[in-house]
C-alpha positions in Angstrom: 0.0 0.0 0.0 2.6 2.5 1.1 5.0 1.5 -1.7 2.2 2.2 -4.3 1.6 5.6 -2.7 5.4 6.4 -2.8 5.8 5.3 -6.4 2.7 7.3 -7.5 4.0 10.3 -5.6 7.4 9.9 -7.3 5.6 9.7 -10.7 3.8 13.0 -10.0 7.1 14.5 -8.8 8.7 13.6 -12.2 5.6 14.8 -14.1 5.7 18.1 -12.1 9.3 18.6 -12.9 8.7 18.2 -16.6 5.8 20.7 -16.4 8.1 23.1 -14.5 10.7 22.7 -17.3 7.9 23.6 -19.8 7.0 26.7 -17.7 10.6 27.8 -17.9 10.5 27.6 -21.7 7.2 29.5 -21.9 8.5 32.3 -19.6 11.9 32.5 -21.3 10.4 32.7 -24.8 7.5 35.0 -23.8 9.8 37.6 -22.3 11.9 37.5 -25.5 8.8 37.5 -27.7 9.6 34.1 -29.2 7.2 31.3 -30.2 7.1 28.8 -27.3 5.0 26.1 -29.1 7.6 25.3 -31.7 11.4 24.9 -31.8 13.9 23.0 -29.6 15.2 24.4 -26.4 18.6 26.2 -26.8 21.4 27.6 -24.7 20.5 30.7 -22.8 23.5 32.5 -24.3 24.5 31.2 -27.7 21.2 29.6 -28.7 22.7 26.3 -29.6 20.1 23.5 -29.5 20.3 21.4 -26.4 20.9 17.6 -26.4 18.2 15.6 -24.7 20.6 14.7 -21.9 21.2 18.4 -21.2 17.5 19.0 -21.0 16.4 16.6 -18.1 14.5 18.6 -15.5 16.6 19.3 -12.3 19.1 16.5 -13.0 20.9 18.2 -16.0 21.5 21.4 -14.1 23.3 19.6 -11.3 25.2 17.2 -13.6 26.5 20.3 -15.5 27.2 22.0 -12.2 25.1 25.0 -13.1 27.0 25.8 -16.3 26.1 25.4 -20.0 28.0 22.7 -21.8 28.7 24.8 -25.0 29.5 28.2 -23.4 30.5 27.2 -19.9 28.6 30.2 -18.6 26.6 30.1 -15.5 23.0 29.0 -15.9 20.2 30.7 -14.0 19.4 29.0 -10.7 15.7 29.7 -11.5 15.6 26.7 -13.8 15.9 24.0 -11.2 14.0 26.1 -8.6 10.9 26.4 -10.9 11.1 22.7 -11.7 11.4 21.7 -8.0 8.5 24.0 -7.1 6.3 22.5 -9.8 7.4 18.9 -8.7 6.4 19.9 -5.1 3.1 21.2 -6.3 2.2 17.9 -8.0 3.2 15.8 -5.0 1.2 18.1 -2.7 -1.7 17.9 -5.0 -1.6 14.1 -5.0 -0.9 13.5 -1.3 -3.3 16.1 0.2 -5.8 16.5 -2.5 -6.3 13.2 -4.3 -5.7 10.9 -1.3 -7.8 12.9 1.1 -9.7 16.0 0.2 -11.0 15.2 -3.3 -12.2 11.7 -2.1 -15.0 13.6 -0.3 -16.4 14.9 -3.6 -19.1 13.2 -5.7 -18.7 11.7 -9.2 -17.9 13.2 -11.7 -16.1 15.8 -9.6 -13.7 13.2 -8.3 -11.9 13.7 -11.6 -12.9 17.1 -12.7 -12.3 18.9 -9.5 -8.7 17.6 -8.9 -7.7 18.3 -12.5 -9.1 21.8 -12.4 -7.2 22.8 -9.2 -4.0 21.2 -10.5 -4.3 23.4 -13.6 -5.0 26.4 -11.5 -2.0 25.6 -9.3 0.3 25.4 -12.3 -1.0 28.7 -13.8 -0.7 30.5 -10.5 2.9 29.2 -10.2 3.6 30.5 -13.7 2.2 33.9 -12.8 4.2 34.1 -9.6 7.5 33.2 -11.2 7.0 35.4 -14.3 6.2 38.5 -12.3 8.9 37.8 -9.7 11.7 37.4 -12.3 10.6 39.5 -15.2 8.0 41.9 -13.7 5.3 40.8 -16.2 2.2 38.6 -16.1 2.0 36.8 -19.5 -1.4 37.1 -21.1 -1.3 33.3 -21.9 -1.6 32.5 -18.2 -4.3 35.1 -17.5 -6.4 33.9 -20.5 -6.0 30.2 -19.6 -6.9 30.9 -16.0 -10.0 32.9 -17.1 -11.2 30.2 -19.5 -10.7 27.3 -17.2 -12.4 29.2 -14.3 -15.4 30.2 -16.4 -15.8 26.7 -17.8 -15.5 25.1 -14.4 -18.1 27.4 -12.8 -20.5 26.9 -15.7 -20.2 23.2 -15.3 -21.0 23.5 -11.6 -24.1 25.6 -12.4 -25.3 23.3 -15.1 -25.0 20.2 -12.9 -26.7 21.9 -10.0 -23.6 22.0 -7.7 -23.5 25.8 -7.8 -26.4 28.2 -7.8 -26.7 30.6 -10.7 -26.8 33.4 -8.2 -23.4 32.5 -6.7 -21.9 32.3 -10.3 -23.3 35.8 -11.0 -21.8 37.1 -7.8 -18.4 35.6 -8.8 -18.7 37.3 -12.2 -19.7 40.6 -10.6 -16.7 40.3 -8.2 -14.4 39.9 -11.1 -15.8 42.9 -13.0 -15.7 45.1 -9.9 -12.2 44.1 -8.9 -11.0 44.7 -12.4 -12.5 48.1 -12.5 -11.0 48.9 -9.1 -7.5 47.9 -10.2 -7.9 49.7 -13.5 -8.9 52.8 -11.6 -5.7 52.5 -9.4 -3.6 51.9 -12.5 -5.0 55.2 -14.0 -4.8 57.2 -10.8 -1.2 56.2 -10.1 -0.3 57.0 -13.7 0.6 53.4 -14.4 3.2 53.3 -11.7 1.3 52.0 -8.7 0.4 48.7 -10.2 1.0 47.0 -13.5 -1.6 46.4 -16.2 -0.9 42.7 -15.8 -2.2 43.0 -12.2 -5.4 44.6 -13.6 -6.0 41.7 -16.0 -5.1 39.0 -13.4 -7.8 40.1 -10.8 -10.6 39.1 -13.3 -9.8 35.4 -13.1 -8.9 35.9 -9.5 -12.5 37.0 -8.8 -13.9 34.0 -10.7 -11.8 31.7 -8.6 -12.7 33.3 -5.2 -16.2 34.7 -5.7 -17.9 36.8 -3.1 -16.9 37.5 -0.3 -13.5 35.7 -0.6 -12.4 38.2 -3.2 -12.3 40.9 -0.5 -10.0 38.7 1.7 -7.8 37.9 -1.3 -7.3 41.6 -2.3 -6.9 42.9 1.2 -4.3 40.1 2.1 -2.4 40.9 -1.1 -2.2 44.6 -0.3 -1.2 43.9 3.3 1.5 41.4 2.3 2.7 43.7 -0.5 2.9 46.7 1.9 4.8 44.7 4.5 7.3 43.5 1.9 7.7 47.1 0.6 8.5 48.4 4.0 10.9 45.6 4.6 12.7 46.3 1.3 12.9 50.1 2.0 14.4 49.4 5.5 16.7 46.5 4.7 17.9 47.5 1.3 17.6 51.3 1.6 15.3 51.6 -1.3 12.9 54.5 -2.0 9.2 54.5 -2.4 9.6 54.7 -6.1 11.3 51.3 -6.2 9.3 49.0 -8.4 8.0 45.8 -6.7 6.1 43.1 -8.5 2.6 42.9 -7.2 1.6 39.7 -9.0 3.2 37.3 -6.4 1.1 39.0 -3.6 -2.1 38.5 -5.6 -1.2 34.9 -6.0 -0.6 34.7 -2.2 -3.9 36.5 -1.6 -5.7 34.0 -3.9 -4.3 31.0 -2.1 -4.9 32.6 1.3 -8.5 33.4 0.5 -9.2 30.0 -1.0 -8.1 28.4 2.4 -9.4 30.9 4.9 -11.5 33.4 2.9 -15.0 32.4 4.2 -14.3 32.4 8.0 -12.3 35.6 7.8 -15.0 37.4 5.8 -17.7 36.1 8.2 -15.6 37.4 11.2 -15.2 40.8 9.5 -18.9 41.1 8.7 -19.8 40.2 12.2 -17.6 42.9 13.5 -19.4 45.5 11.3 -22.8 44.3 12.5 
């Protein structure tokens, strides 16, 4: 029994590492405005195509000791980090989700729900890494997250697992949050937040719905403000120093998914 669980977890770790490697390719080529659906992976410096044994997730980086075989230049440590993060995500999804949480759901959601949240996790990871490293949120991730979230919510409504009213509240939350962030983007003259943040809050609202979207946005601003103060004090930066906000929105999304409802209820009880 335990050996089967271990081998399955190992399989998902390997699969996650492969997906993480693909995320690296998408991010690298998107930033450089290249096609990421076609063409072989190449050296970060000279562009020479990589051999298959130099393109094994995580393993190749350590076998090459962090240097390219052709140029002998230092490879970015972000490559194995993203692959390991993705591998960890897949293992966590299997151990916590598939073995425990998702078993409580009814058919056909025993398959649909785990797959949906795995895709969401991969897309959120891509957004977090892209904005942290390159200060951009690629449209491909935002569009994919929006489409998957809409389809999932519509399936829930059509099968009676979600009320149409709740779906409309989620859609309204997305629109209001997007308008709010667009207003901030305009008022701060495009310097307070990026336009990628404006686009990201739309699928964020679909994922969280009402009232968790409030918790997600508030926790993102609180975490972002705390980090900004830390950077100013520790690194002697100014208030004009650009800080990517996408990672904090991802944090806010995860935080609200886990604890959004009880925190929102507690807050509304204080008001009443």
